[in-house]
RODO-2510 file (C-alpha; in nm, 4 decimals, decimal comma):
residues 486
     n   res          X          Y          Z
     1     m     0,0000     0,0000     0,0000
     2     n     0,1584     0,3303    -0,1065
     3     r     0,1477     0,6519     0,0932
     4     a    -0,1167     0,8201    -0,1236
     5     s    -0,3519     0,5228    -0,0844
     6     s    -0,2969     0,5209     0,2912
     7     i    -0,3753     0,8911     0,3183
     8     a    -0,6887     0,8498     0,1062
     9     m    -0,8091     0,5564     0,3152
    10     l    -0,7382     0,7439     0,6363
    11     i    -0,9304     1,0542     0,5238
    12     i    -1,2293     0,8563     0,3975
    13     g    -1,2248     0,6397     0,7095
    14     i    -1,2149     0,9412     0,9429
    15     i    -1,5020     1,1153     0,7643
    16     l    -1,7174     0,8014     0,7566
    17     s    -1,6330     0,7194     1,1188
    18     l    -1,7233     1,0715     1,2349
    19     i    -2,0537     1,0586     1,0491
    20     g    -2,1261     0,7070     1,1709
    21     a    -2,0357     0,7857     1,5321
    22     s    -2,2552     1,0975     1,5293
    23     l    -2,5507     0,9124     1,3804
    24     a    -2,5095     0,6150     1,6120
    25     a    -2,4835     0,8353     1,9224
    26     g    -2,7799     1,0483     1,8165
    27     g    -2,9920     0,7465     1,7220
    28     l    -2,9110     0,5703     2,0483
    29     a    -2,9987     0,8803     2,2526
    30     v    -3,3293     0,9258     2,0704
    31     a    -3,4210     0,5575     2,1028
    32     v    -3,3397     0,5515     2,4748
    33     l    -3,5298     0,8727     2,5446
    34     a    -3,8287     0,7533     2,3438
    35     s    -3,8408     0,4317     2,5454
    36     d    -3,8575     0,6263     2,8726
    37     q    -4,2130     0,5878     3,0025
    38     r    -4,1878     0,8600     3,2646
    39     d    -4,4345     1,1453     3,2169
    40     d    -4,6323     0,9205     2,9809
    41     g    -4,3462     0,9204     2,7313
    42     y    -4,3608     1,2945     2,6577
    43     f    -4,0552     1,5019     2,5756
    44     t    -4,1243     1,8142     2,7806
    45     s    -3,9918     2,1672     2,8023
    46     p    -3,9122     2,3294     3,1379
    47     t    -4,2058     2,4948     3,3136
    48     e    -4,1490     2,8700     3,2936
    49     r    -4,3390     3,1871     3,3816
    50     y    -4,4746     3,3945     3,0920
    51     a    -4,6144     3,7382     3,1744
    52     v    -4,7556     3,9981     2,9309
    53     a    -4,9756     4,3051     2,9754
    54     s    -5,1965     4,2403     2,6718
    55     q    -5,5187     4,0437     2,6410
    56     a    -5,3774     3,7375     2,4648
    57     l    -5,0472     3,5500     2,4399
    58     v    -5,0179     3,3887     2,0972
    59     s    -4,7646     3,1276     1,9880
    60     p    -4,5778     3,1424     1,6564
    61     r    -4,7458     2,9649     1,3691
    62     l    -4,7269     2,5870     1,4022
    63     e    -4,6900     2,4624     1,0448
    64     t    -4,7174     2,0889     1,0885
    65     f    -4,7004     1,9904     0,7209
    66     g    -4,6659     2,1614     0,3881
    67     e    -4,9469     2,2565     0,1551
    68     g    -5,1193     1,9721    -0,0269
    69     t    -5,0842     1,7231     0,2599
    70     a    -5,3879     1,5017     0,3056
    71     e    -5,6132     1,5959     0,5969
    72     r    -5,5870     1,2438     0,7333
    73     l    -5,2501     1,0713     0,7360
    74     p    -5,2031     0,6915     0,7306
    75     f    -4,9948     0,7063     1,0506
    76     d    -4,9997     0,8805     1,3883
    77     v    -4,7529     1,1678     1,3717
    78     g    -4,7656     1,2451     1,7407
    79     t    -4,9407     1,4235     2,0227
    80     l    -4,8832     1,7758     2,1522
    81     r    -4,9592     1,8454     2,5177
    82     i    -4,9621     2,1927     2,6742
    83     r    -5,0117     2,2646     3,0427
    84     v    -5,0818     2,6103     3,1819
    85     t    -5,1355     2,7348     3,5382
    86     a    -5,2301     3,0906     3,6345
    87     a    -4,9740     3,2631     3,8546
    88     d    -5,2564     3,3568     4,0901
    89     p    -5,4395     3,0386     4,1933
    90     a    -5,7661     3,2337     4,2156
    91     d    -5,7538     3,3378     3,8489
    92     e    -5,9156     3,1364     3,5738
    93     i    -5,6914     3,0756     3,2740
    94     f    -5,7774     2,9667     2,9207
    95     i    -5,5657     2,7781     2,6702
    96     g    -5,6729     2,6793     2,3225
    97     l    -5,5330     2,5579     1,9926
    98     a    -5,6984     2,6459     1,6642
    99     p    -5,6305     2,7103     1,2941
   100     q    -5,4245     3,0245     1,2487
   101     d    -5,6785     3,1976     1,0223
   102     a    -5,9551     3,1532     1,2800
   103     v    -5,7357     3,2930     1,5593
   104     e    -5,6383     3,5950     1,3492
   105     d    -6,0030     3,6717     1,2766
   106     y    -6,0916     3,6359     1,6455
   107     l    -5,8072     3,8590     1,7672
   108     d    -5,8259     4,1161     1,4876
   109     g    -5,7874     4,4589     1,6468
   110     v    -5,7200     4,3095     1,9925
   111     d    -5,4129     4,4070     2,1947
   112     r    -5,2094     4,0861     2,1873
   113     t    -4,8530     3,9579     2,2269
   114     e    -4,6860     3,7098     1,9951
   115     l    -4,4194     3,4804     2,1414
   116     r    -4,1423     3,4926     1,8803
   117     d    -3,8712     3,2810     2,0425
   118     v    -3,7633     3,1289     2,3739
   119     d    -3,4164     3,0684     2,5178
   120     f    -3,4202     2,8239     2,8087
   121     t    -3,0569     2,8518     2,9273
   122     p    -3,1097     3,1037     3,0738
   123     f    -3,4829     3,1480     3,0260
   124     r    -3,5586     3,4512     2,8128
   125     p    -3,8753     3,4852     2,6023
   126     v    -3,8789     3,7161     2,3010
   127     y    -4,2116     3,8930     2,2430
   128     r    -4,3670     4,1086     1,9733
   129     n    -4,6592     4,3245     2,0779
   130     i    -4,9455     4,3926     1,8356
   131     s    -5,1459     4,6832     1,9726
   132     g    -5,5219     4,7103     1,9442
   133     s    -5,8285     4,8541     2,1166
   134     t    -6,0995     4,5967     2,0465
   135     t    -6,2419     4,3982     2,3384
   136     p    -6,2789     4,0316     2,2356
   137     e    -6,5516     3,7976     2,3363
   138     t    -6,4559     3,5377     2,5954
   139     p    -6,2404     3,2684     2,4344
   140     e    -6,4475     2,9834     2,5770
   141     s    -6,7504     3,1026     2,3781
   142     q    -6,5730     3,0437     2,0449
   143     e    -6,6356     2,7237     1,8506
   144     f    -6,3282     2,7031     1,6297
   145     w    -6,0911     2,5554     1,8910
   146     a    -5,9485     2,2149     1,8027
   147     a    -5,8550     2,1694     2,1699
   148     a    -5,9252     2,3977     2,4643
   149     a    -5,9392     2,4080     2,8446
   150     s    -6,0409     2,6764     3,0907
   151     g    -6,0668     2,7248     3,4662
   152     p    -5,8622     2,7761     3,7837
   153     g    -5,5514     2,5747     3,8617
   154     e    -5,3631     2,3673     3,6049
   155     q    -5,5280     2,3371     3,2647
   156     e    -5,4144     2,0881     3,0015
   157     v    -5,4848     2,0379     2,6329
   158     t    -5,3718     1,7441     2,4210
   159     w    -5,3933     1,7444     2,0448
   160     n    -5,3161     1,4778     1,7874
   161     i    -5,1078     1,6629     1,5316
   162     a    -5,2864     1,7213     1,2021
   163     p    -5,1860     1,8958     0,8771
   164     g    -5,2291     2,2728     0,8568
   165     n    -5,1197     2,5977     1,0217
   166     w    -5,2103     2,6208     1,3878
   167     t    -5,1759     2,8646     1,6770
   168     v    -5,1842     2,8269     2,0551
   169     v    -5,3560     3,1036     2,2516
   170     v    -5,3386     3,1734     2,6251
   171     m    -5,5854     3,4235     2,7748
   172     n    -5,7566     3,5038     3,0963
   173     a    -6,0901     3,3228     3,0922
   174     d    -6,2762     3,6574     3,0997
   175     a    -6,0534     3,8028     2,8222
   176     s    -5,9181     4,0697     3,0569
   177     p    -5,5690     4,2176     2,9981
   178     g    -5,2643     4,1150     3,1964
   179     i    -5,1656     3,7487     3,1671
   180     s    -4,9236     3,5736     3,4014
   181     a    -4,9010     3,1965     3,3805
   182     d    -4,6630     2,8998     3,3985
   183     l    -4,6445     2,6968     3,0761
   184     q    -4,4996     2,3614     2,9803
   185     a    -4,5114     2,1972     2,6378
   186     g    -4,4670     1,8273     2,5686
   187     f    -4,4533     1,6031     2,2623
   188     r    -4,4615     1,2298     2,2069
   189     s    -4,4786     1,0133     1,8972
   190     e    -4,4663     0,6438     1,8210
   191     l    -4,2400     0,7297     1,5264
   192     i    -3,9535     0,8592     1,7433
   193     q    -3,8229     0,5255     1,8701
   194     p    -3,8287     0,3524     1,5265
   195     a    -3,6627     0,6599     1,3754
   196     g    -3,3940     0,6576     1,6455
   197     t    -3,3354     0,2853     1,5941
   198     a    -3,3066     0,3343     1,2181
   199     i    -3,0566     0,6169     1,2634
   200     l    -2,8587     0,4014     1,5071
   201     i    -2,8425     0,1130     1,2581
   202     i    -2,7380     0,3440     0,9732
   203     g    -2,4665     0,4919     1,1955
   204     l    -2,3351     0,1475     1,2913
   205     v    -2,3253     0,0405     0,9258
   206     i    -2,1283     0,3527     0,8327
   207     l    -1,8957     0,2902     1,1277
   208     a    -1,8463    -0,0691     1,0115
   209     v    -1,7139     0,0687     0,6832
   210     g    -1,5303     0,3736     0,8155
   211     v    -1,3355     0,2244     1,1068
   212     p    -1,1585    -0,0482     0,9021
   213     l    -1,0663     0,2102     0,6377
   214     l    -0,9326     0,4403     0,9083
   215     v    -0,7295     0,1638     1,0712
   216     l    -0,5902     0,0404     0,7388
   217     g    -0,4897     0,3961     0,6480
   218     a    -0,3212     0,4408     0,9868
   219     i    -0,1387     0,1090     0,9446
   220     g    -0,0127     0,2152     0,6023
   221     l     0,1129     0,5492     0,7308
   222     g     0,2620     0,3805     1,0374
   223     r     0,4616     0,1451     0,8180
   224     a     0,5836     0,4371     0,6084
   225     a     0,6937     0,6200     0,9243
   226     h     0,9136     0,3305     1,0403
   227     e     1,2621     0,4483     0,9537
   228     p     1,5279     0,2594     1,1546
   229     r     1,8369     0,4637     1,2311
   230     q     2,1921     0,3523     1,2890
   231     p     2,3346     0,4037     1,6399
   232     t     2,6045     0,6605     1,6850
   233     p     2,9567     0,5102     1,7088
   234     a     3,0413     0,6893     2,0321
   235     t     2,7492     0,5822     2,2463
   236     g     2,5696     0,3084     2,0609
   237     l     2,2467     0,5046     2,1124
   238     p     2,0284     0,6412     1,8356
   239     p     2,1190     0,9994     1,7480
   240     f     1,8970     1,2826     1,8602
   241     p     1,9009     1,6578     1,8023
   242     a     2,1070     1,8629     2,0379
   243     s     1,9009     2,0846     2,2663
   244     t     2,0264     2,4376     2,2725
   245     g     1,8929     2,7629     2,4035
   246     q     1,9908     3,1191     2,3289
   247     g     2,3539     3,1429     2,2402
   248     g     2,3709     2,7685     2,1810
   249     a     2,3671     2,6730     2,5487
   250     p     2,2118     2,3337     2,6201
   251     v     1,8803     2,3660     2,8018
   252     l     1,7110     2,0350     2,7481
   253     a     1,8156     1,6753     2,7980
   254     t     1,6248     1,4507     2,5610
   255     p     1,7800     1,1118     2,4828
   256     a     1,5803     1,0054     2,1838
   257     a     1,4897     0,6463     2,1279
   258     g     1,4127     0,5296     1,7804
   259     l     1,0549     0,5724     1,6703
   260     a     0,9901     0,2023     1,6843
   261     t     1,3131     0,0283     1,7621
   262     p     1,2879    -0,3268     1,8950
   263     a     1,5287    -0,2666     2,1811
   264     t     1,3940    -0,2126     2,5300
   265     a     1,3764     0,1210     2,7067
   266     a     1,6524     0,0217     2,9474
   267     e     1,8962    -0,0157     2,6580
   268     h     1,8253     0,3374     2,5375
   269     y     1,7787     0,5386     2,8518
   270     p     1,9606     0,5779     3,1770
   271     a     1,7503     0,4707     3,4745
   272     e     1,6393     0,8256     3,5499
   273     h     1,4857     0,8743     3,2035
   274     y     1,1361     0,7789     3,0998
   275     p     1,1161     0,5935     2,7638
   276     a     0,8984     0,8645     2,6139
   277     e     1,0291     1,2154     2,5705
   278     i     0,9764     1,5430     2,3917
   279     i     1,2467     1,7472     2,2290
   280     g     1,2345     2,1236     2,2125
   281     r     1,5227     2,3491     2,1040
   282     l     1,4800     2,7188     2,1659
   283     d     1,5635     2,9273     1,8595
   284     p     1,8330     3,1845     1,9437
   285     g     1,6903     3,4519     1,7136
   286     l     1,3157     3,4506     1,7830
   287     s     1,1129     3,7321     1,6315
   288     r     0,9803     3,9786     1,8878
   289     w     0,6335     3,9982     1,7331
   290     l     0,5663     3,6830     1,5287
   291     w     0,4159     3,5062     1,8310
   292     l     0,1197     3,7446     1,8017
   293     v     0,0042     3,5725     1,4821
   294     k     0,1401     3,2189     1,5177
   295     w    -0,1944     3,0930     1,6496
   296     f    -0,3544     3,2211     1,3291
   297     l    -0,0829     3,0833     1,1010
   298     a    -0,1271     2,7405     1,2608
   299     i    -0,4999     2,7157     1,1743
   300     p    -0,4390     2,4662     0,8889
   301     h    -0,2621     2,2419     1,1407
   302     y    -0,5513     2,2682     1,3881
   303     f    -0,7882     2,1525     1,1153
   304     v    -0,5738     1,8496     1,0312
   305     l    -0,5096     1,7665     1,3951
   306     f    -0,8812     1,7572     1,4730
   307     f    -0,9168     1,4620     1,2372
   308     l    -0,5856     1,3043     1,3384
   309     w    -0,6830     1,3027     1,7061
   310     f    -1,0093     1,1346     1,6176
   311     a    -0,8101     0,8691     1,4306
   312     f    -0,5762     0,8474     1,7319
   313     a    -0,8731     0,7675     1,9571
   314     v    -0,9969     0,4956     1,7231
   315     t    -0,6572     0,3332     1,6782
   316     t    -0,5976     0,3451     2,0543
   317     i    -0,9201     0,1499     2,1085
   318     v    -0,8046    -0,1033     1,8496
   319     a    -0,4665    -0,1228     2,0247
   320     w    -0,6451    -0,1793     2,3582
   321     f    -0,8032    -0,4967     2,2263
   322     a    -0,4784    -0,6065     2,0624
   323     i    -0,2858    -0,5644     2,3896
   324     l    -0,5589    -0,7361     2,5908
   325     f    -0,5522    -1,0472     2,3725
   326     t    -0,1899    -1,0576     2,2519
   327     g     0,0173    -0,8464     2,4896
   328     h     0,1535    -0,6468     2,1946
   329     y     0,0827    -0,2988     2,0618
   330     p     0,0560    -0,3276     1,6791
   331     r     0,3776    -0,1727     1,5521
   332     s     0,2234     0,0259     1,2662
   333     l    -0,0502     0,1708     1,4875
   334     f     0,2144     0,2566     1,7473
   335     n     0,4145     0,4463     1,4860
   336     f     0,1020     0,6263     1,3654
   337     n    -0,0019     0,7339     1,7142
   338     v     0,3467     0,8534     1,8018
   339     g     0,3342     1,0509     1,4773
   340     v     0,0096     1,2188     1,5825
   341     i     0,1583     1,3168     1,9183
   342     r     0,4696     1,4402     1,7377
   343     w     0,2651     1,6498     1,4915
   344     n     0,0645     1,8011     1,7762
   345     w     0,3782     1,8809     1,9759
   346     r     0,5427     2,0590     1,6827
   347     v     0,2365     2,2821     1,6430
   348     a     0,2136     2,3373     2,0185
   349     f     0,5858     2,4214     2,0426
   350     y     0,5483     2,6671     1,7543
   351     a     0,2210     2,8349     1,8436
   352     y     0,1014     2,8159     2,2021
   353     a     0,2656     2,5640     2,4393
   354     a     0,6172     2,7116     2,4216
   355     a     0,6445     2,9527     2,1234
   356     g     1,0043     2,8387     2,1066
   357     t     1,0618     2,8543     1,7307
   358     d     0,9633     3,0650     1,4315
   359     r     1,0004     2,7765     1,1861
   360     y     0,6647     2,6662     1,0506
   361     p     0,5831     2,3045     1,1452
   362     p     0,5942     2,0439     0,8667
   363     f     0,2816     1,8510     0,7673
   364     t     0,4100     1,5034     0,8439
   365     l     0,3816     1,2272     1,1021
   366     a     0,7438     1,1233     1,0559
   367     r     1,0503     1,2686     1,2236
   368     a     1,1861     1,5739     1,0466
   369     d     1,4575     1,8349     1,0725
   370     y     1,2587     2,0504     1,3133
   371     p     1,3474     2,1836     1,6601
   372     a     1,0550     1,9977     1,8225
   373     d     1,0090     1,6220     1,8234
   374     v     0,8612     1,3326     2,0201
   375     v     1,0327     0,9980     2,0683
   376     v     0,8864     0,6876     2,2298
   377     d     1,0504     0,3474     2,2620
   378     y     0,8414     0,0681     2,1155
   379     p     0,7737    -0,1889     2,3923
   380     d     0,8547    -0,5541     2,3267
   381     r     0,5580    -0,6542     2,5365
   382     l     0,2821    -0,4890     2,7389
   383     s     0,0866    -0,6176     3,0364
   384     r    -0,2499    -0,7609     2,9341
   385     g    -0,3975    -0,6973     3,2775
   386     l    -0,2566    -0,3495     3,3275
   387     v    -0,4249    -0,2269     3,0104
   388     l    -0,7604    -0,2566     3,1898
   389     i    -0,6837     0,0071     3,4524
   390     k    -0,3849     0,2199     3,3621
   391     s    -0,5657     0,4632     3,1311
   392     w    -0,8026     0,5801     3,4016
   393     l    -0,7583     0,4426     3,7541
   394     l    -0,3803     0,4511     3,7802
   395     l    -0,3594     0,7867     3,6058
   396     i    -0,5861     0,9732     3,8495
   397     p    -0,2983     1,1401     4,0448
   398     h    -0,1333     1,2520     3,7211
   399     l    -0,4615     1,3668     3,5679
   400     l    -0,5179     1,5977     3,8637
   401     i    -0,1749     1,7512     3,8106
   402     v    -0,2211     1,7786     3,4329
   403     a    -0,5586     1,9451     3,4933
   404     a    -0,3810     2,2024     3,7112
   405     i    -0,1189     2,2580     3,4394
   406     t    -0,3474     2,2805     3,1376
   407     g    -0,6904     2,3589     3,2835
   408     s    -0,8288     2,7108     3,2691
   409     a    -0,8513     2,9281     3,5745
   410     t    -1,2127     3,0324     3,5465
   411     w    -1,3822     3,3626     3,5888
   412     g    -1,7486     3,4282     3,5369
   413     w    -2,0432     3,6394     3,6209
   414     q    -2,4171     3,6412     3,5950
   415     v    -2,6297     3,9387     3,5136
   416     q    -2,9587     3,9606     3,7005
   417     r    -3,2459     3,7803     3,5275
   418     g    -2,9961     3,5492     3,3582
   419     e    -2,9029     3,7695     3,0675
   420     y    -2,5439     3,6486     3,0468
   421     d    -2,3246     3,3768     3,1831
   422     g    -1,9662     3,3191     3,0730
   423     t    -1,6397     3,1579     3,1747
   424     g    -1,2863     3,1756     3,0464
   425     g    -0,9254     3,2103     3,1507
   426     l    -0,5647     3,1034     3,1047
   427     s    -0,4065     2,7782     3,2111
   428     l    -0,0870     2,7784     3,4150
   429     l     0,1057     2,6727     3,1054
   430     g    -0,0622     2,9390     2,8937
   431     l     0,0132     3,2065     3,1521
   432     l     0,3816     3,1139     3,1653
   433     v     0,4106     3,1164     2,7862
   434     l     0,2395     3,4567     2,7779
   435     i     0,4909     3,5936     3,0299
   436     a     0,7752     3,4526     2,8200
   437     v     0,6590     3,6008     2,4895
   438     v     0,5776     3,9402     2,6431
   439     t     0,9308     3,9411     2,7848
   440     l     1,0567     3,8512     2,4370
   441     l     0,8581     4,1399     2,2899
   442     f     1,0171     4,4001     2,5150
   443     t     1,3660     4,2571     2,5639
   444     g     1,4260     4,0507     2,2511
   445     s     1,5197     3,7547     2,4699
   446     y     1,3194     3,4488     2,5730
   447     p     1,3958     3,3796     2,9456
   448     r     1,5966     3,0566     2,9476
   449     p     1,4940     2,9374     3,2996
   450     l     1,1300     2,9981     3,2149
   451     f     1,1701     2,8014     2,8927
   452     a     1,3147     2,5089     3,0912
   453     f     1,0166     2,5184     3,3276
   454     i     0,7685     2,5360     3,0386
   455     m     0,9392     2,2395     2,8750
   456     g     0,9161     2,0501     3,2037
   457     l     0,5403     2,1040     3,2165
   458     n     0,5028     1,9916     2,8560
   459     r     0,7203     1,6899     2,9231
   460     w     0,5021     1,5896     3,2177
   461     t     0,1795     1,6093     3,0149
   462     t     0,3339     1,4185     2,7240
   463     r     0,4474     1,1305     2,9452
   464     v     0,0991     1,1078     3,0938
   465     l    -0,0506     1,1064     2,7430
   466     v     0,1825     0,8282     2,6292
   467     y     0,1033     0,6159     2,9357
   468     g    -0,2698     0,6788     2,9082
   469     a    -0,2583     0,5896     2,5381
   470     l    -0,1244     0,2448     2,6375
   471     m     0,2161     0,2921     2,4739
   472     r     0,4239     0,2117     2,7814
   473     d     0,3757     0,0201     3,1064
   474     e     0,6329     0,2234     3,3023
   475     y     0,4488     0,4628     3,5331
   476     p     0,5275     0,8291     3,4545
   477     p     0,7586     0,9947     3,7095
   478     f     0,6391     1,2877     3,9200
   479     r     0,9036     1,5317     3,8014
   480     l     0,9654     1,8001     3,5407
   481     d     1,3241     1,7142     3,4348
   482     q     1,3993     2,0740     3,3445
   483     d     1,7741     2,0909     3,3185
   484     t     1,9224     1,7481     3,2486
   485     e     2,2408     1,7842     3,0479
   486     t     2,2900     1,6088     2,7153
***
């Protein structure tokens, strides 16, 4: 399988898998919700208070079917249920549903309010007032209602949906102005569960086609990325780029194992080194201002990485089963996943996680002549039992630390009546990088000690990612390794 074929299979597989996963998840959710018999199987809106000063609250037009639809359909489309309760228990409230033309004739010249839209999180109704001076007859005296209820306390109407244009009207029973009531709408249909099941089946079929294509494409690219290197004569270890800071001073110790060499980690690393590392060499002549636009320049990479990380998740699941049954991580999938981590690290090192180089990252999974790299020793064998717990249970202490490193410090506020709610902030890593690049802007120099600390944080998160992605059984160390000499 050549590289072009592998790329094509990977792209098609990712697209089909994304579509299939979305359909399957949506179909499953709909089918499960439709099977829920609570509240008589109705999907309901929250109960909220609606208050207007006019004589009638009118819903938007409910166009159930297009023109030309038969008046009687050969199947039950569904049932609409609306409950309304006057804010004052002593008041009598009216609710009715009728053809739109009949409602417009009845309320012609009457001061009324049309409900245009509703936001539920937070609750905020959008009204349009239509002024008038005519006093209508009481709504209960009209004969055009398809469904209606009136009286004190909770009133409920149910209506089997039929073709046409319909409108819901809420009024005081005596047609007086000033309406304040709590409303809830619900809908159920016998078609929802079969539709959800059908969507689920279609999604699973698409997944059954997409996932194998994705995996085959990843295998092909993983094989292409396997480039064994000769050990250096002096040390017998695979060569790796020297790590230098400003002025060429070494700032980073990163013994690099081959991408997928058969030797064990112990043969490549001293005892204090973890068999998965990142490389980052600080450019001595960084531009003072380019960091301001690097995030924008990297947008093409973000787009590609979105799909690559999805493929990474799928291939990791496949690797989970392979390790569970064989004790081995498929070599080609291992190479592919290391390549995804490598690609992501190059972009992160360039744009936001270090801003340590002005060289644009290459579009490749393989190792390249670039100042940022990721190297992971391929394991001869992995524990079949450990794979069951290491990605979640054993990683909990590290995940808490990584959350502190990469999670956002939040700020937020709420305006009265729920008009706005927002959160945002910088992570610890993001804050340190911001301090570094602002210093670069004003001094022309990237602080070397700060760079070492930033690299230590990135190294920690990368080791946790590699362990959680099942690539190694060695537990990640609780250290930054900022200043190890080469």
